[in-house]
N, C-alpha and C positions, 0 to 999 in steps of 0.2 A: 590669734593665734593665743594658747592656754601660758595663763603665769606660771613658771616654774619656779619650785623650791627644793631645797637639798633635804634629804631625809633627815641629816642632822639640824636643820632648821624647824622643822616639823617639832623633832624630839623635844625641841628647847622652846617654841611657842605654841604646843598642841592644843591649847584651848584657844588661845587669840586666832591661829591658823583658821581653828574651824568653826569659830563663830563669823571670822570673815568670809570662809566659804559658803557657811548657811545662810547668815543677814543679808550677804551684797548678792547673793546669788553669784558667786566669781569663780568656776571652775580653776581648778589649780592641779598640777602635773609635779608630781612630787619626783625626785632623781636620786639615783644613789649610783657615785661613782660616774657621774656624766650619764648614765643612761636615764629613761624613764622610766618606772618602776608601777608607778598608779598613779588614777587621776582622784581627788575628789571634787563631788559634784551633792550638792544638797538632796536630801532623801526626795523632797519632792520632782527635782527635775529627774533625779533618776527613777520614780515611781511613774513620772508622764512617758517616759522612754519606752519603759515594760510596755507599756498600754500600747504606744504608738507599733512599738516591733511588733506585739502577738497581732495588732491590726494587719499591719504589712505582711507578714506569714499567712494569716488566713487568707487574706486576698490572694497571696502567691499559689495556696493549695487549692483554692479554689476557682482559681482561673482555667485549667483543662477543662473543666465541664461549663464553665461560664457560657452564657448564652450558645453553646454548641449544637448546631443540629444534629450531630452522630452522639452516637451512644459509644461509650469505652471499646466494647465488642466491636462494632464497626469500623473503628482507629484502628486496632489492633488486627483485624482483618484486610483491611489495605495493606497495613506495614508489610507484614506477611507477605501476601499478593507482590508488593514491590520487591521484597528480597529476593523474591522467587524468580522476579523476570531480571532482576539483574544478575542473579545468579545463572540463568540460563544463558543470557547474553555473553556473559564470561566465560562459559563454559563450551559457548557455539564457536568461540575464536581460536 
């Protein structure tokens, strides 16, 4: 669990708080009126997270076409055919 500190404590000790987060890689959740408002993490951790997030989204974006033996057009045609068949069955009832 993240260590928590109030916004008031951060304001009083900004330099030492930032140094602790940066030097010791201790993420910190800042609260205000008892509610979380922001998380402080070292910049290199944040940059690493951005790279990992971008890679994950690229993987997900490529997933529909990855190793698929069917083209997008074939898949769309199959879906449209299935919709027509279900509608015809429904209309026949």
